[in-house]
SEPA-485588 format. One line per 10 residues: for each residue x, y, z of N, C-alpha, C. Coordinates in steps of 0.05 Angstrom, whole numbers, m for minus. Layout:
N
X,Y,Z,X,Y,Z,X,Y,Z ~ ...
This chain:
449
1365,736,309,1355,763,311,1327,767,307 ~ 1315,786,329,1287,785,326,1277,800,305 ~ 1247,800,306,1233,815,283,1228,843,295 ~ 1241,857,316,1246,879,322,1266,895,313 ~ 1275,889,293,1300,902,289,1296,936,281 ~ 1279,938,264,1267,963,258,1247,974,275 ~ 1254,1000,287,1229,1012,304,1212,1037,293 ~ 1207,1059,306,1192,1076,296,1208,1094,274 ~ 1231,1092,277,1250,1111,255,1276,1098,256 ~ 1269,1071,236,1294,1059,230,1305,1044,251
1331,1035,250,1343,1020,269,1362,1038,288 ~ 1356,1028,315,1374,1046,333,1381,1031,357 ~ 1404,1036,368,1418,1024,392,1435,1032,405 ~ 1453,1021,423,1479,1031,432,1499,1022,415 ~ 1518,1040,407,1538,1036,393,1552,1014,400 ~ 1561,996,379,1581,974,385,1564,946,399 ~ 1540,951,404,1525,928,416,1504,930,396 ~ 1491,901,394,1475,896,380,1446,919,377 ~ 1437,919,358,1441,921,336,1462,940,313 ~ 1471,956,335,1493,974,323,1514,966,328
1526,943,314,1552,929,312,1561,929,284 ~ 1589,936,278,1591,934,251,1585,913,229 ~ 1583,886,246,1573,862,229,1544,863,224 ~ 1527,871,242,1498,879,233,1495,896,215 ~ 1506,920,218,1500,939,201,1516,931,174 ~ 1536,921,170,1545,908,145,1516,894,130 ~ 1509,874,147,1487,857,134,1465,874,130 ~ 1458,895,145,1437,915,135,1437,925,107 ~ 1462,933,104,1476,947,80,1473,925,55 ~ 1480,900,61,1481,880,42,1448,875,39
1430,875,58,1401,864,50,1384,889,40 ~ 1395,913,49,1384,936,39,1392,938,4 ~ 1415,935,m1,1428,933,m29,1407,909,m43 ~ 1405,890,m37,1398,865,m50,1362,875,m56 ~ 1350,887,m36,1321,895,m42,1315,918,m60 ~ 1339,940,m61,1339,958,m81,1355,953,m105 ~ 1362,927,m108,1373,921,m135,1358,916,m156 ~ 1344,936,m172,1323,933,m185,1335,942,m216 ~ 1331,926,m232,1343,937,m261,1366,933,m263 ~ 1377,936,m291,1405,931,m298,1425,957,m296
1418,976,m295,1431,997,m287,1452,996,m266 ~ 1473,1014,m260,1491,1015,m243,1480,1028,m216 ~ 1475,1012,m199,1466,1021,m172,1483,1040,m159 ~ 1467,1060,m144,1474,1078,m126,1462,1085,m101 ~ 1483,1087,m79,1471,1097,m54,1481,1118,m44 ~ 1469,1139,m29,1478,1156,m16,1483,1153,17 ~ 1507,1159,28,1509,1154,56,1518,1178,69 ~ 1496,1186,88,1506,1212,107,1511,1202,132 ~ 1520,1222,154,1519,1212,186,1523,1239,195 ~ 1519,1234,225,1518,1261,240,1547,1259,252
1550,1272,276,1583,1272,282,1586,1258,309 ~ 1571,1234,316,1583,1219,339,1610,1199,327 ~ 1625,1189,349,1649,1177,346,1642,1152,330 ~ 1623,1138,335,1618,1114,324,1608,1115,296 ~ 1604,1138,286,1593,1140,261,1613,1131,238 ~ 1640,1135,243,1661,1125,225,1663,1097,221 ~ 1659,1081,244,1656,1053,246,1632,1041,226 ~ 1611,1055,233,1585,1046,222,1586,1055,188 ~ 1596,1074,183,1592,1087,155,1608,1068,139 ~ 1636,1059,151,1656,1041,137,1638,1010,134
1623,1001,159,1609,979,156,1587,975,134 ~ 1565,996,135,1549,1001,119,1561,1006,86 ~ 1583,1016,80,1594,1017,59,1600,996,45 ~ 1616,976,60,1628,948,53,1598,931,46 ~ 1581,932,64,1552,919,55,1544,922,24 ~ 1541,951,23,1537,960,m6,1551,949,m28 ~ 1573,956,m20,1601,948,m41,1594,920,m45 ~ 1589,903,m25,1593,873,m31,1574,859,m48 ~ 1549,877,m53,1530,865,m69,1523,880,m96 ~ 1550,899,m104,1548,915,m125,1533,938,m126
1531,954,m105,1522,981,m109,1543,1000,m103 ~ 1541,1024,m119,1565,1047,m115,1555,1061,m88 ~ 1572,1074,m77,1571,1089,m53,1581,1118,m53 ~ 1565,1135,m52,1574,1163,m46,1572,1170,m17 ~ 1592,1177,m7,1595,1185,16,1593,1215,23 ~ 1573,1226,39,1563,1251,42,1580,1269,63 ~ 1589,1249,83,1602,1265,117,1579,1273,131 ~ 1582,1283,149,1563,1301,164,1547,1321,151 ~ 1520,1314,151,1499,1325,139,1472,1320,148 ~ 1449,1342,155,1429,1335,167,1416,1310,151
1395,1297,165,1375,1278,155,1362,1283,135 ~ 1347,1308,133,1337,1314,112,1348,1319,82 ~ 1374,1326,89,1393,1331,62,1391,1299,47 ~ 1391,1278,65,1391,1250,53,1370,1249,31 ~ 1346,1250,44,1316,1254,28,1323,1266,2 ~ 1329,1293,3,1339,1307,m23,1355,1296,m38 ~ 1380,1292,m26,1401,1282,m43,1399,1256,m59 ~ 1382,1237,m45,1373,1210,m57,1366,1218,m84 ~ 1340,1233,m80,1326,1240,m107,1341,1258,m125 ~ 1354,1272,m115,1365,1295,m132,1389,1280,m149
1405,1260,m130,1432,1247,m149,1420,1224,m158 ~ 1387,1217,m162,1381,1193,m176,1395,1171,m164 ~ 1395,1166,m139,1403,1146,m126,1382,1126,m123 ~ 1387,1105,m118,1369,1079,m109,1359,1081,m84 ~ 1378,1091,m60,1375,1086,m36,1392,1112,m24 ~ 1380,1119,2,1396,1139,17,1397,1123,46 ~ 1419,1132,58,1418,1122,86,1429,1143,104 ~ 1417,1147,128,1428,1165,146,1440,1154,176 ~ 1459,1156,183,1472,1140,203,1471,1161,224 ~ 1455,1162,244,1445,1180,267,1427,1162,287
1427,1174,310,1410,1168,334,1397,1195,339 ~ 1392,1215,322,1376,1240,321,1383,1256,347 ~ 1366,1250,360,1366,1273,392,1384,1255,416 ~ 1384,1227,407,1396,1215,436,1427,1216,441 ~ 1437,1210,458,1467,1217,467,1487,1201,448 ~ 1511,1214,446,1536,1203,429,1535,1173,431 ~ 1533,1156,461,1534,1127,459,1513,1110,441 ~ 1495,1123,430,1477,1113,417,1479,1118,386 ~ 1471,1098,367,1471,1110,340,1447,1095,320 ~ 1445,1102,300,1421,1088,282,1421,1091,253
1401,1078,242,1403,1077,213,1378,1081,203 ~ 1372,1105,188,1349,1110,174,1352,1109,141 ~ 1337,1090,133,1336,1090,99,1315,1102,86 ~ 1318,1107,61,1305,1127,44,1305,1114,17 ~ 1278,1110,12,1280,1101,m17,1286,1120,m47 ~ 1286,1110,m70,1299,1134,m92,1277,1157,m93 ~ 1250,1154,m80,1234,1179,m78,1242,1196,m58 ~ 1264,1190,m46,1272,1208,m27,1253,1206,4 ~ 1234,1191,7,1221,1186,33,1228,1161,38 ~ 1222,1159,70,1228,1142,87,1217,1113,77
1227,1087,82,1216,1065,74,1192,1055,91 ~ 1173,1044,75,1150,1031,89,1155,1014,107 ~ 1140,1004,122,1140,978,143,1143,953,127 ~ 1127,951,102,1131,931,85,1160,925,77 ~ 1172,948,64,1202,944,52,1220,939,78 ~ 1218,957,100,1232,948,123,1230,918,129 ~ 1209,908,127,1205,875,134,1219,860,115 ~ 1222,867,91,1242,856,70,1263,855,73 ~ 1273,878,83,1308,878,93,1310,865,115 ~ 1293,869,133,1303,852,162,1303,819,155
1277,810,139,1284,785,135,1310,773,126 ~ 1323,786,106,1348,783,93,1370,790,114 ~ 1366,805,132,1392,808,157,1389,782,173 ~ 1362,773,174,1363,748,191,1374,723,177 ~ 1375,722,149,1380,700,130,1405,716,110 ~ 1429,722,118,1448,735,106,1456,713,83 ~ 1451,685,82,1460,667,64,1442,672,39 ~ 1419,687,44,1402,689,14,1406,715,3 ~ 1425,728,12,1439,750,m6,1462,749,m23 ~ 1459,741,m46,1481,736,m62,1501,759,m66
1527,749,m66,1547,772,m71,1554,774,m99 ~ 1563,798,m104,1567,806,m132,1594,800,m142 ~ 1597,792,m165,1623,779,m178,1640,797,m176 ~ 1667,790,m177,1690,802,m173,1688,832,m190 ~ 1681,823,m210,1681,849,m230,1662,866,m227 ~ 1639,862,m212,1620,875,m204,1617,890,m179 ~ 1638,885,m159,1638,898,m135,1638,926,m136 ~ 1622,940,m123,1610,974,m126,1639,983,m116 ~ 1639,1012,m120,1660,1029,m115,1651,1053,m99 ~ 1664,1065,m80,1659,1086,m66,1672,1109,m70
1661,1137,m62,1679,1159,m70,1661,1182,m49 ~ 1679,1205,m49,1666,1219,m32,1649,1242,m50 ~ 1625,1251,m38,1613,1275,m58,1623,1304,m45 ~ 1638,1321,m55,1650,1341,m37,1633,1366,m31 ~ 1607,1367,m58,1592,1389,m54,1567,1383,m40 ~ 1568,1359,m32,1540,1355,m13,1525,1376,8 ~ 1545,1387,22,1541,1414,31,1523,1437,20 ~ 1540,1443,0,1530,1462,m19,1505,1463,m35 ~ 1502,1436,m40,1472,1426,m54,1455,1433,m34 ~ 1453,1426,m13,1433,1421,8,1430,1454,17
1444,1467,25,1444,1494,32,1429,1516,10 ~ 1433,1503,m17,1416,1519,m37,1388,1507,m34 ~ 1381,1482,m30,1357,1475,m31,1342,1488,m3 ~ 1358,1487,15,1343,1500,44,1330,1530,35 ~ 1355,1550,23,1351,1572,21,1326,1574,m3 ~ 1325,1555,m21,1302,1554,m40,1276,1548,m37 ~ 1274,1543,m12,1250,1531,1,1234,1555,17 ~ 1251,1580,22,1244,1602,33,1227,1619,19 ~ 1212,1637,28,1198,1656,11,1217,1671,m4 ~ 1210,1676,m32,1222,1694,m46,1234,1718,m36
1261,1723,m36,1269,1750,m26,1267,1750,1 ~ 1265,1727,20,1273,1728,46,1294,1740,59 ~ 1291,1766,65,1309,1780,82,1315,1781,110 ~ 1334,1769,120,1341,1765,149,1360,1789,162 ~ 1362,1807,143,1384,1825,150,1380,1844,179 ~ 1352,1839,188,1351,1861,209,1348,1843,236 ~ 1354,1819,235,1350,1797,256,1375,1794,264 ~ 1376,1785,290,1400,1772,303,1391,1748,312 ~ 1402,1728,307,1394,1698,306,1417,1680,327 ~ 1405,1670,346,1432,1649,357,1418,1621,348
1436,1610,336,1428,1582,328,1445,1559,344 ~ 1431,1543,357,1442,1519,368,1443,1497,352 ~ 1468,1486,344,1463,1461,323,1472,1434,335 ~ 1471,1435,364,1470,1407,381,1496,1393,374 ~ 1525,1409,367,1544,1396,360,1539,1369,344 ~ 1518,1375,325,1509,1356,308,1516,1358,277 ~ 1501,1346,263,1502,1344,235,1493,1376,221 ~ 1485,1393,231,1479,1418,213,1503,1441,228 ~ 1526,1426,241,1540,1447,255,1550,1470,235 ~ 1557,1464,204,1565,1477,183,1544,1492,170
1522,1476,164,1505,1484,145,1479,1510,152 ~ 1477,1501,183,1459,1516,195,1463,1548,196 ~ 1490,1553,207,1498,1583,212,1501,1592,181 ~ 1514,1579,163,1516,1588,136,1489,1597,122 ~ 1470,1583,124,1437,1587,111,1429,1617,123 ~ 1433,1618,146,1427,1640,162,1439,1668,153 ~ 1464,1658,154,1485,1687,150,1478,1694,118 ~ 1478,1667,101,1477,1678,71,1450,1693,67 ~ 1430,1687,80,1404,1704,83,1403,1734,90 ~ 1426,1739,106,1431,1766,120,1430,1771,148
1426,1748,164,1424,1757,189,1448,1755,202 ~ 1444,1765,225,1472,1766,245,1466,1744,258 ~ 1489,1725,264,1487,1697,269,1508,1695,292 ~ 1497,1684,315,1513,1679,331,1506,1648,338 ~ 1531,1633,325,1530,1601,335,1531,1588,356 ~ 1519,1568,369,1534,1554,393,1524,1522,382 ~ 1536,1508,400,1539,1481,391,1547,1471,364 ~ 1574,1480,355,1585,1480,331,1614,1472,335 ~ 1622,1452,351,1642,1441,355,1649,1415,368 ~ 1634,1401,350,1634,1369,355,1656,1360,361
1660,1336,376,1686,1326,379,1679,1289,381 ~ 1654,1284,373,1649,1256,369,1633,1251,396 ~ 1637,1265,418,1627,1257,442,1602,1272,455 ~ 1601,1298,443,1585,1321,452,1555,1328,444 ~ 1553,1311,421,1523,1314,405,1502,1310,426 ~ 1485,1326,424,1461,1334,443,1470,1335,478 ~ 1494,1341,475,1499,1340,507,1498,1370,518 ~ 1474,1370,532,1466,1395,542,1461,1419,521 ~ 1457,1412,500,1454,1432,477,1431,1418,460 ~ 1421,1433,439,1405,1427,419,1378,1427,430
1352,1420,415,1327,1420,416,1321,1404,444 ~ 1335,1391,450,1323,1372,475,1339,1386,496 ~ 1355,1401,496,1364,1415,522,1369,1445,512 ~ 1350,1461,518,1348,1486,504,1356,1512,521 ~ 1362,1507,548,1370,1520,571,1395,1537,558 ~ 1415,1530,548,1440,1548,538,1428,1565,513 ~ 1411,1555,498,1402,1574,476,1382,1596,491 ~ 1369,1590,509,1349,1609,526,1372,1634,537 ~ 1391,1625,547,1409,1642,563,1425,1660,535 ~ 1432,1649,520,1444,1666,497,1427,1686,484
1406,1680,477,1384,1696,464,1380,1719,482 ~ 1380,1716,508,1373,1735,525,1398,1755,531 ~ 1420,1743,537,1448,1753,544,1454,1775,515 ~ 1451,1761,493,1460,1773,465,1438,1792,456 ~ 1414,1795,470,1394,1812,461,1383,1806,432 ~ 1383,1779,424,1371,1772,400,1346,1769,401 ~ 1339,1768,365,1310,1772,366,1298,1743,365 ~ 1315,1725,363,1304,1692,360,1324,1680,371 ~ 1323,1651,378,1338,1631,374,1330,1607,363 ~ 1345,1592,350,1334,1567,334,1350,1547,350
1339,1521,356,1355,1498,367,1346,1472,348 ~ 1366,1463,340,1367,1434,324,1374,1413,340 ~ 1366,1388,332,1376,1361,342,1399,1353,327 ~ 1409,1326,341,1436,1313,331,1432,1315,297 ~ 1410,1308,284,1409,1308,259,1397,1327,241 ~ 1386,1344,261,1375,1368,245,1342,1366,232 ~ 1333,1346,241,1305,1342,235,1280,1352,248 ~ 1291,1360,271,1272,1375,286,1283,1398,296 ~ 1268,1421,307,1272,1441,310,1256,1458,338 ~ 1266,1474,349,1250,1486,369,1259,1515,368
1243,1536,377,1247,1564,379,1250,1579,403 ~ 1265,1596,407,1267,1608,436,1260,1642,424 ~ 1243,1654,439,1238,1683,436,1253,1699,446 ~ 1252,1727,439,1274,1748,452,1271,1749,480 ~ 1247,1740,491,1248,1735,525,1251,1710,535 ~ 1267,1690,519,1277,1662,529,1255,1648,530 ~ 1233,1647,521,1211,1634,525,1212,1611,503 ~ 1206,1586,508,1206,1563,492,1182,1561,472 ~ 1192,1554,448,1167,1552,430,1172,1529,415 ~ 1151,1506,423,1151,1482,413,1141,1476,383
1142,1454,376,1128,1445,348,1098,1453,344 ~ 1086,1447,366,1053,1455,361,1048,1484,355 ~ 1065,1500,368,1064,1527,364,1076,1537,338 ~ 1094,1524,328,1105,1529,304,1083,1523,277 ~ 1074,1498,281,1051,1490,259,1031,1505,260 ~ 1022,1516,289,995,1529,287,1000,1560,273 ~ 1029,1569,276,1031,1594,267,1037,1591,238 ~ 1049,1569,228,1052,1563,197,1028,1557,183 ~ 1012,1542,202,986,1536,186,968,1558,185 ~ 967,1581,195,947,1607,199,962,1622,180
987,1621,176,994,1636,153,993,1628,130 ~ 997,1600,124,994,1589,99,966,1588,89 ~ 944,1588,112,917,1591,104,912,1619,95 ~ 926,1643,106,918,1670,93,932,1668,69 ~ 953,1652,62,972,1660,37,955,1644,14 ~ 931,1623,23,924,1606,m1,941,1588,1 ~ 958,1575,15,978,1556,7,976,1527,24 ~ 959,1531,40,948,1506,57,932,1485,46 ~ 943,1459,46,928,1437,26,916,1417,49 ~ 894,1411,44,880,1387,62,863,1404,83
861,1436,84,844,1440,99,851,1433,130 ~ 873,1430,130,883,1428,168,914,1414,162 ~ 921,1404,192,948,1395,191,947,1363,200 ~ 970,1352,202,969,1325,214,991,1325,234 ~ 985,1315,258,1002,1316,278,994,1287,292 ~ 1013,1288,315,1006,1256,333,998,1265,355 ~ 992,1243,370,969,1238,390,987,1254,415 ~ 1010,1261,415,1025,1278,432,1020,1306,428 ~ 1009,1315,410,1004,1345,407,978,1356,426 ~ 989,1379,430,973,1393,455,941,1399,442
920,1398,465,894,1397,457,890,1426,448 ~ 903,1444,464,903,1472,455,909,1475,423 ~ 924,1463,415,928,1464,381,901,1455,366 ~ 891,1436,378,866,1424,366,846,1448,366 ~ 844,1463,388,823,1480,393,830,1504,375 ~ 853,1509,373,860,1531,356,852,1527,329 ~ 861,1505,317,853,1502,290,825,1494,283 ~ 807,1485,303,780,1490,301,761,1509,295 ~ 777,1535,310,769,1568,311,776,1569,284 ~ 796,1562,271,799,1569,241,784,1554,218
772,1536,231,756,1518,211,777,1500,200 ~ 799,1492,209,816,1472,199,816,1450,216 ~ 828,1427,207,825,1401,217,850,1392,230 ~ 852,1377,250,878,1365,262,871,1337,266 ~ 885,1328,240,884,1294,241,909,1286,254 ~ 901,1264,274,929,1253,292,935,1225,284 ~ 954,1224,284,970,1193,283,987,1186,305 ~ 996,1158,304,1010,1150,324,1040,1162,325 ~ 1056,1165,343,1077,1175,346,1102,1169,322 ~ 1112,1187,319,1131,1181,296,1130,1199,269
1147,1212,262,1152,1227,234,1140,1217,211 ~ 1144,1186,207,1139,1173,188,1106,1162,183 ~ 1091,1167,207,1068,1158,207,1055,1184,202 ~ 1066,1206,211,1054,1234,205,1056,1237,173 ~ 1076,1230,165,1083,1234,136,1065,1216,115 ~ 1057,1192,121,1039,1170,108,1011,1185,103 ~ 1006,1195,131,976,1207,132,971,1233,118 ~ 995,1242,114,997,1270,99,994,1264,70 ~ 1005,1248,59,1012,1239,32,984,1226,27 ~ 969,1211,44,946,1200,39,924,1216,40
922,1233,53,898,1258,54,910,1290,44 ~ 926,1286,29,932,1312,11,945,1335,25 ~ 951,1330,55,965,1354,67,992,1360,64 ~ 998,1386,62,1022,1394,57,1040,1405,82 ~ 1025,1401,110,1039,1409,132,1032,1392,156 ~ 1049,1377,169,1049,1366,197,1072,1365,214 ~ 1069,1348,235,1092,1353,247,1087,1338,277 ~ 1106,1341,291,1106,1327,320,1112,1356,337 ~ 1099,1355,359,1105,1373,386,1132,1375,392 ~ 1150,1355,386,1179,1356,390,1193,1371,372
1180,1374,347,1194,1396,328,1199,1388,302 ~ 1188,1358,297,1193,1349,273,1169,1367,255 ~ 1177,1384,238,1158,1398,219,1164,1389,193 ~ 1139,1376,178,1147,1365,155,1130,1383,136 ~ 1142,1390,115,1128,1409,95,1135,1397,67 ~ 1111,1383,59,1117,1366,34,1121,1379,9 ~ 1113,1405,1,1120,1425,m16,1151,1424,m16 ~ 1165,1425,5,1197,1426,7,1212,1405,12 ~ 1207,1388,27,1220,1364,37,1199,1339,36 ~ 1217,1317,41,1208,1285,44,1208,1283,74
1215,1299,88,1215,1286,116,1217,1314,134 ~ 1218,1312,159,1221,1334,177,1244,1352,171 ~ 1251,1376,169,1272,1393,166,1273,1414,181 ~ 1288,1414,205,1293,1435,220,1297,1459,214 ~ 1314,1467,191,1322,1489,180,1301,1503,164 ~ 1286,1487,142,1269,1492,131,1247,1504,142 ~ 1238,1491,167,1217,1498,183,1224,1523,194 ~ 1247,1524,205,1257,1548,219,1251,1578,195 ~ 1259,1571,171,1262,1593,152,1229,1604,147 ~ 1209,1585,148,1181,1587,146,1174,1600,174
1183,1599,198,1174,1609,218,1190,1643,215 ~ 1204,1639,210,1221,1671,207,1208,1690,192 ~ 1199,1676,165,1180,1692,143,1152,1700,161 ~ 1141,1678,174,1118,1688,187,1122,1709,206 ~ 1142,1715,220,1150,1731,240,1153,1759,227 ~ 1170,1758,204,1175,1782,190,1147,1792,179 ~ 1129,1774,165,1108,1787,156,1086,1795,179 ~ 1085,1784,206,1070,1793,227,1072,1821,233 ~ 1104,1831,236,1115,1849,242,1119,1852,273 ~ 1114,1826,280,1115,1829,313,1138,1810,325
1144,1815,348,1170,1796,360,1158,1770,364 ~ 1176,1754,367,1171,1724,368,1157,1715,391 ~ 1162,1729,411,1145,1725,435,1113,1727,433 ~ 1106,1743,413,1076,1748,403,1072,1734,382 ~ 1088,1729,360,1084,1712,338,1079,1687,339 ~ 1096,1672,360,1091,1642,361,1077,1635,386 ~ 1057,1656,392,1035,1642,413,1009,1645,406 ~ 1009,1627,385,984,1628,370,957,1614,391 ~ 965,1601,412,941,1593,428,950,1584,452 ~ 940,1584,476,949,1577,505,944,1551,505
970,1535,512,972,1508,509,956,1495,541 ~ 938,1476,532,921,1463,559,947,1449,569 ~ 946,1448,603,967,1438,618,969,1407,611 ~ 993,1402,604,999,1376,596,1024,1365,607 ~ 1026,1341,617,1047,1329,633,1056,1306,615 ~ 1081,1302,613,1089,1278,607,1116,1266,620 ~ 1116,1240,637,1134,1227,649,1143,1206,633 ~ 1170,1197,637,1181,1175,628,1190,1149,648 ~ 1182,1131,647,1189,1105,666,1200,1080,647 ~ 1226,1084,658,1244,1055,651,1238,1033,665
1235,1013,644,1225,987,654,1238,967,642 ~ 1236,939,655,1252,921,642,1241,907,617 ~ 1212,906,612,1198,900,588,1174,911,590 ~ 1172,934,569,1154,949,570,1125,946,563 ~ 1130,919,542,1103,911,535,1086,898,555 ~ 1100,878,573,1090,869,592,1079,887,618 ~ 1096,907,625,1085,927,637,1055,940,632 ~ 1057,946,603,1031,958,599,1007,941,594 ~ 1007,913,593,993,896,599,980,890,618 ~ 998,893,642,987,889,671,960,900,677
946,888,694,919,893,697,915,922,724 ~ 942,924,736,939,948,748,942,974,734 ~ 957,971,713,957,995,691,936,1000,680 ~ 923,975,666,899,984,649,880,989,670 ~ 878,987,693,858,998,712,862,1027,720 ~ 887,1032,725,898,1062,724,889,1076,702 ~ 896,1070,681,882,1084,659,858,1091,657 ~ 838,1071,658,813,1075,655,806,1095,680 ~ 814,1093,698,809,1111,727,818,1136,714 ~ 839,1138,703,845,1169,699,831,1182,677
821,1165,657,802,1175,634,777,1182,646 ~ 772,1170,665,740,1174,674,747,1205,693 ~ 763,1210,710,775,1232,722,769,1255,704 ~ 785,1248,684,791,1280,665,767,1282,650 ~ 748,1263,638,728,1266,623,730,1271,597 ~ 713,1287,586,711,1296,559,736,1321,557 ~ 742,1333,580,757,1355,581,790,1355,580 ~ 800,1329,573,823,1321,579,832,1294,564 ~ 860,1286,561,865,1261,549,889,1248,567 ~ 885,1225,561,911,1203,570,917,1188,548
949,1187,551,962,1170,532,985,1159,546 ~ 983,1129,547,1002,1116,555,1018,1095,535 ~ 1041,1098,532,1055,1085,507,1081,1079,511 ~ 1095,1062,496,1118,1050,502,1134,1067,479 ~ 1158,1072,489,1177,1084,467,1191,1070,448 ~ 1185,1084,422,1198,1063,399,1230,1067,394 ~ 1242,1079,413,1271,1082,412,1288,1074,438 ~ 1270,1072,463,1283,1068,488,1267,1050,501 ~ 1278,1032,524,1263,1015,537,1248,1036,562 ~ 1224,1052,556,1216,1068,567,1184,1067,562
1168,1072,583,1142,1075,578,1136,1106,586 ~ 1122,1117,568,1114,1147,571,1090,1152,575 ~ 1079,1163,598,1055,1171,608,1051,1200,607 ~ 1029,1208,591,1022,1232,586,992,1238,593 ~ 991,1263,600,953,1271,608,955,1299,606 ~ 932,1309,592,935,1331,595,900,1341,605 ~ 894,1363,612,865,1379,616,872,1407,628 ~ 847,1416,633,845,1445,635,856,1450,668 ~ 854,1423,685,865,1425,713,892,1417,718 ~ 909,1436,722,938,1421,719,945,1405,742
933,1408,767,936,1392,790,921,1365,787 ~ 901,1364,774,889,1337,766,903,1319,747 ~ 910,1335,730,931,1324,701,959,1311,722 ~ 970,1324,744,991,1314,755,987,1292,770 ~ 962,1289,790,954,1269,798,948,1244,783 ~ 935,1245,762,925,1224,745,958,1210,734 ~ 977,1224,727,995,1220,715,1010,1201,739 ~ 1012,1210,758,1031,1193,783,1015,1173,793 ~ 990,1172,786,976,1147,800,983,1124,778 ~ 982,1128,748,987,1112,736,1015,1106,738
1035,1121,744,1064,1109,749,1065,1093,763 ~ 1048,1098,789,1055,1081,807,1042,1048,807 ~ 1023,1051,782,1015,1024,779,1028,1009,758 ~ 1054,1016,747,1072,1003,723,1086,989,743 ~ 1090,961,733,1102,943,748,1131,937,732 ~ 1150,926,750,1175,922,735,1196,949,729 ~ 1194,970,741,1204,991,744,1237,989,745 ~ 1252,1002,728,1279,999,736,1291,1019,756 ~ 1310,1016,769,1322,1031,787,1334,1057,773
């Protein structure tokens, strides 16, 4: 097995193909159990999953791995990724596991690991686990008397629901709002409508009938068309779309307009600054965030600190710099005062609180800035790194940067989860942006049919 087991967000791949086979996932459980077997106490791990068919198989394989090295397992069933961070810490577990491929289709699945502090693991710790996965004979099995036990935690959903409600502004009342919530037929299909209803909203749920195959299928944050139609048809005040594991969110205004993570971060940062709650005098986002967000924050005397793509890198920079707000354009919104990872539900409640406080409709509340024209295209290739290193690509990138000048940006990178090259450019001239993106794509060798 190569040293590329862990990507930007854990381990991910096609279900029942390496590395998402029962055998490899069991070895990941054994290796992670070995790394986190620290001290003489009875060790415990919590395991959650989304609604993919393959989750049953991988949950059992992961459980077997942990039990074989003497760790007890608490099975949470379908539950959002951020709940794992919360419950790992709340249950005093040594490790947390989420079985999910997030926004990917049902054919894929993945493993996300959380340490006892509720945060995702560092590159160094993931490296230690990967080394042991490559050398399973180096993982000692527990004696017969020390094999772990597994049981279901029946109130996991309720614990998380209360945590989400507790993150909202005290006395948050949604009774005047009609809200459409699209749960992507994923992990939040029960908890999201419940949270909104218990806070008083009239809730119209969609994407709440998972069958193992329909997670993220033309629904959720990556496919907001259905949500937009429902919001307009039902005359709703706002729409909320989560992804398959509910760690990201996008909104839709009463007019059917899409509101992405950049607009959410801008609105929340502005409100938190007014309330004296914003730490670090700015926020952390990735290189993908729109230049308009940077200009908006600058006008407020707030900084935008950029990181490489991946919510884990945003979080690392937030913790290092004392920021309490950060995220990604795709809708990962991290609020470290409330959660250890991106939490779509918690972010939605903060956004709703800002809208209520403003007294304005969603179409006005969440248009903090005018986005700079930005274009992103994905190119499927055989070997992304070889393609990126090609002279033709390097030359095209240099030419594009010169063409856009200081008023724009170019970003070409390989995906951390799929065999894709992502080509992005932005600038004040949309036609120029389109042209340079197409020129770079034309220069990429080895494109798949």
